[in-house]
Legacy VTK file of the C-alpha trace (Angstrom):
# vtk DataFile Version 3.0
C-alpha trace
ASCII
DATASET POLYDATA
POINTS 205 float
-15.603 20.816 68.314
-17.226 24.204 67.769
-20.352 24.726 69.878
-23.626 26.078 68.599
-23.477 29.325 70.528
-26.978 30.591 70.987
-29.657 32.063 68.760
-29.068 35.557 67.440
-31.485 38.431 67.083
-30.317 41.630 65.509
-32.653 44.546 64.756
-32.658 43.856 60.992
-33.588 40.191 61.408
-36.323 40.921 63.934
-37.703 43.756 61.804
-37.888 41.531 58.715
-39.722 38.841 60.657
-42.474 41.257 61.684
-42.499 39.664 65.147
-41.167 41.543 68.172
-38.330 40.276 70.337
-40.470 39.381 73.355
-42.783 37.163 71.321
-39.896 35.639 69.389
-37.973 34.768 72.553
-41.013 33.158 74.136
-41.749 31.066 71.046
-38.139 29.998 70.632
-37.801 29.142 74.308
-40.849 26.888 74.118
-39.253 25.001 71.233
-35.638 24.927 72.441
-36.164 24.592 76.185
-34.670 26.351 79.191
-31.087 25.480 78.292
-31.116 27.712 75.191
-28.966 30.816 75.149
-30.212 33.879 73.277
-28.236 36.830 71.915
-30.244 40.039 71.458
-28.977 43.400 70.264
-29.562 46.807 71.831
-31.057 49.480 69.606
-30.204 52.474 71.824
-27.529 54.877 70.594
-25.996 56.683 73.585
-23.987 54.953 76.306
-26.414 55.414 79.191
-29.374 54.204 77.139
-27.429 51.185 75.855
-26.599 50.175 79.417
-30.179 50.694 80.600
-31.501 48.609 77.687
-28.918 45.900 78.383
-30.056 45.693 82.003
-33.644 45.178 80.855
-32.595 42.447 78.397
-30.528 40.810 81.121
-33.569 40.663 83.404
-35.591 38.619 80.916
-36.263 35.043 82.101
-33.771 33.528 79.664
-30.033 32.960 79.395
-29.286 36.244 77.645
-26.218 37.674 75.944
-26.521 41.343 74.989
-25.195 42.254 71.546
-23.606 45.698 71.283
-22.174 47.274 68.108
-18.436 47.847 68.535
-18.659 51.611 68.024
-17.039 54.199 70.294
-20.234 54.450 72.351
-20.701 50.710 72.210
-17.252 50.008 73.630
-17.826 52.452 76.485
-21.173 50.788 77.168
-19.611 47.319 77.140
-17.238 48.283 79.956
-20.172 49.463 82.053
-22.279 46.398 81.219
-19.488 44.089 82.353
-19.405 45.898 85.707
-23.076 44.895 86.026
-22.240 41.262 85.312
-24.005 41.250 81.939
-22.866 38.823 79.240
-21.907 40.839 76.156
-21.196 40.146 72.495
-19.474 42.926 70.548
-20.964 42.856 67.066
-20.462 44.563 63.688
-16.696 44.080 63.859
-14.936 44.929 60.602
-11.352 45.557 61.724
-8.726 43.914 63.899
-8.439 46.983 66.107
-12.195 47.027 66.674
-12.151 43.416 67.810
-9.096 43.900 70.012
-10.556 46.996 71.677
-13.819 45.161 72.357
-11.863 42.322 73.962
-9.924 44.799 76.103
-13.248 46.322 77.195
-14.303 42.901 78.472
-16.660 41.616 75.763
-17.350 37.923 76.291
-17.824 37.339 72.564
-16.629 39.081 69.405
-18.528 38.881 66.104
-16.391 39.806 63.099
-18.384 39.908 59.836
-16.304 37.715 57.551
-18.134 38.012 54.214
-19.003 41.670 54.694
-15.302 42.395 55.204
-14.531 40.484 52.001
-17.235 42.448 50.163
-15.456 45.677 51.120
-12.223 44.424 49.512
-10.855 43.268 52.839
-9.838 39.804 54.061
-12.385 38.542 56.572
-10.483 35.396 57.481
-7.294 37.412 58.078
-9.177 39.790 60.379
-10.460 36.839 62.416
-6.973 35.291 62.489
-5.343 38.486 63.774
-8.013 39.076 66.425
-7.609 35.484 67.626
-3.832 35.952 67.767
-4.156 39.135 69.836
-6.589 37.450 72.225
-4.205 34.553 72.765
-1.035 36.641 73.074
-2.632 38.988 75.609
-4.354 36.291 77.658
-7.825 37.762 77.090
-10.945 35.718 77.788
-13.047 36.876 74.827
-14.221 34.220 72.389
-14.692 34.866 68.698
-18.155 34.077 67.387
-17.626 34.772 63.706
-20.593 35.720 61.532
-21.482 36.628 57.946
-20.613 33.680 55.731
-21.546 33.143 52.089
-19.818 29.851 51.422
-18.337 26.782 53.069
-14.737 27.755 52.299
-15.012 30.938 54.369
-16.445 28.953 57.267
-13.810 26.215 57.073
-10.949 28.711 56.837
-12.224 30.456 59.964
-12.794 27.217 61.906
-9.172 26.206 61.241
-8.123 29.177 63.374
-9.453 27.581 66.563
-12.091 30.203 67.304
-14.916 29.735 69.814
-17.934 29.394 67.517
-19.511 30.494 64.252
-22.952 31.662 63.178
-23.924 29.997 59.906
-26.885 30.803 57.663
-28.975 27.746 56.857
-27.925 27.626 53.188
-24.216 27.559 54.031
-24.756 24.910 56.710
-26.604 22.809 54.126
-23.677 23.146 51.714
-21.470 21.415 54.279
-23.447 18.227 53.780
-23.605 18.377 50.017
-21.165 17.077 47.423
-21.931 15.672 43.971
-20.131 12.413 44.802
-22.075 11.580 47.973
-25.398 10.417 46.538
-23.870 8.218 43.793
-21.625 6.589 46.394
-24.544 5.828 48.709
-26.592 4.492 45.811
-23.725 2.166 44.877
-23.508 0.927 48.473
-27.228 0.117 48.383
-26.974 -1.597 44.993
-24.034 -3.748 46.056
-25.698 -4.731 49.333
-29.041 -5.540 47.752
-27.343 -7.630 45.103
-25.648 -9.756 47.743
-28.168 -9.817 50.603
-31.500 -8.532 49.265
-33.570 -6.651 51.821
-31.669 -7.845 54.904
-30.256 -5.341 57.383
-26.546 -5.436 58.202
-26.892 -7.446 61.429
-29.196 -9.931 59.685
-26.627 -10.914 57.075
LINES 1 206
205 0 1 2 3 4 5 6 7 8 9 10 11 12 13 14 15 16 17 18 19 20 21 22 23 24 25 26 27 28 29 30 31 32 33 34 35 36 37 38 39 40 41 42 43 44 45 46 47 48 49 50 51 52 53 54 55 56 57 58 59 60 61 62 63 64 65 66 67 68 69 70 71 72 73 74 75 76 77 78 79 80 81 82 83 84 85 86 87 88 89 90 91 92 93 94 95 96 97 98 99 100 101 102 103 104 105 106 107 108 109 110 111 112 113 114 115 116 117 118 119 120 121 122 123 124 125 126 127 128 129 130 131 132 133 134 135 136 137 138 139 140 141 142 143 144 145 146 147 148 149 150 151 152 153 154 155 156 157 158 159 160 161 162 163 164 165 166 167 168 169 170 171 172 173 174 175 176 177 178 179 180 181 182 183 184 185 186 187 188 189 190 191 192 193 194 195 196 197 198 199 200 201 202 203 204
């Protein structure tokens, strides 16, 4: 069963919310408790600054995973962060080679952007499949935490690959519970039961 792997904060999401990371983490921690794991992205650009920022994030009083874009600088920074014992997620992965390089650099998690790859005339599910294959064939410990989904089919196709986890937007998660046949079926169950047993519960019949 795929785990719910943390709560993700990227610069765009935090900026749109109008609430800074520190306040957001505190509020979320109060709701979710001490067992929650949070993923927060660095905004620094050069390697040394990325590592310094990651150290500061890692010192926050939460279970933190530092998100780092899988750029050339980001990959160099990931190697240094892992030497410091920092949990790292390589994000903004669009290609198989990007994901594989991030895994070789020691990233704990890899976040390929499935729908964004599709939107650029690529095949997001195929990218995830090939990264997963390379991880398995090379005995690497990285786990794929796929992101960017627009529909249930994308999510299901990725989950069939045996990846570590997925990040779903609320609307796509809701689609997983919806089907035009569900409500009529439940209504028929209720009608049939009421016709035979009235308002009794199952164990009272």
